[in-house]
C-alpha positions, 0 to 999 in steps of 0.5 A, a space after each residue: 726051168 726054161 730061160 722064157 718062162 723064168 723071164 715071165 716070172 721075173 717081169 711079173 715080179 718087177 711089175 707087181 712086187 716092185 711097182 716099176 714104172 712102165 717105161 722101166 719095165 719096158 727097158 728091163 723087158 727089152 734088155 733081157 729078151 735081147 739076152 734070151 735072143 743070144 743065148 738062144 743062138 748059142 745053144 742054152 735054153 734053160 737056167 741050168 744051162 747057161 754058162 760064165 762063157 755065155 754071159 761074158 759073150 753077151 756082154 763082149 757082143 754088146 760092147 762090140 755093137 758100140 753101146 755106151 758105158 751107162 747103157 752096157 751097165 743097165 744091161 749088167 744090172 738087169 742080168 744080175 737082177 734076173 739071175 739073182 731072182 732065179 736063185 732066190 725062188 730056187 728056179 736053179 742053183 746056177 749063177 753064171 754072173 760070178 767071173 763077170 768082170 765088173 764094168 768100169 762106171 763111167 759118169 758123165 755129168 748132165 748138161 745143165 742150163 744157166 739161170 739166164 738161159 732158162 729165163 730166156 727159154 721160158 720167156 721165148 714161149 709167148 702164148 698169146 692166148 693160144 690154148 696149145 701155146 698156154 699148155 706148153 709155157 705151163 708145161 715148161 714152167 712146171 718142168 723146171 720150177 718143180 723138177 718133174 721127169 716127163 713121166 710125172 708130168 704126163 701122169 699129173 692130174 688135176 688133183 694133185 695140184 694144191 694151189 693153197 699150199 703151194 705143192 704138186 703131189 707126184 707119183 714117182 718111181 715104184 709108185 712112191 709119192 712125194 710132195 714137191 713145192 709149186 713156185 709162184 710163177 709155175 703156179 700162175 702160169 698153170 692156173 691160166 693154162 687151166 682156165 684158159 687153155 685146157 677147157 679148149 683142149 677136147 675131143 670133137 663134139 665134146 663140150 669139155 675135156 673127158 680125162 682128169 689129167 692136167 696136160 692134154 693133147 690138142 684132141 683132149 687126150 693125156 699127154 704123152 712123153 713124146 709130146 713133152 720132148 717135142 715141146 722142150 725141144 722147140 722151145 730150145 731151139 727158139 733160143 738157139 739151143 739144139 736138142 734141148 731135152 726135158 731132163 735137161 730142165 729137172 737137172 737145171 733145177 737141182 743144180 740151181 737149187 744147190 747153187 742157192 744154197 739148198 741142202 743136198 738131202 733136201 734136193 734128193 727129196 725133191 727129186 724123189 731119188 732113192 739113193 743119195 748117191 744119185 743126187 751127188 752128181 749135182 755136187 760135181 756139176 757145182 764144183 765143175 762150174 766153180 773150176 770154170 769160173 776160176 779158170 776164167 777169171 783168175 789172172 794167174 789161173 792158166 799161166 805156166 811157171 817158168 
């Protein structure tokens, strides 16, 4: 079978049967199209033609391009998923990844803000009644207060907010639904934005917003991820933090919960992680911060024995 045809089938499988998000699907498509193009340059055009040497050469080329360990691991996962699908669906009997060496997993601890930094970040966003500034404050409060991903906050609809029970209904990766607590402070800012800010974000000539999404652009269209990045980045710069990313607020949400005594499985549920091992990275952050505090505070922590 032609590699290009097999790729179409695999991507359709990921979209329809696995229910991957548009962003995840786009990443898979990008990685696998790069693989197909690389194979085309080397010669193989069908699944049966691909050799272990071809697969190894592709990974070697990616490594030589300066791609980081985590990105290489993502590419390898995409290749494995594709070739295993082709075997399972009897599109080929060839599995060219059998001899591919395992990549060393390098796990970087995510950046986390302190509780004081989060407080300063939020307080530095003073709306003064401006609709967009009200939106930004509510957005920041919800990113940190409920630990949402940027894509989840963009997809949030007004019906997903339950102020009575104090929860947010979130559709996460793989279209999995979860309920996340809506803290009192975040709830107050979101209500204020809905009452006094959102109504002003509408298309020219319209008397009201036409979208049911919670967060809108200045023209009343659903907010998109790039705007969330800009809002968070600009908020960080106001307190002297360069290049602040929305996911840093999610990391901070999880870390502060664990520091406050929350159970790891509760945090897993709140974050929408399918695997507990993904959430365990935050226990490493907690341990690293404890060690840093010890080295800084204990009088004999840095002394050398004589």
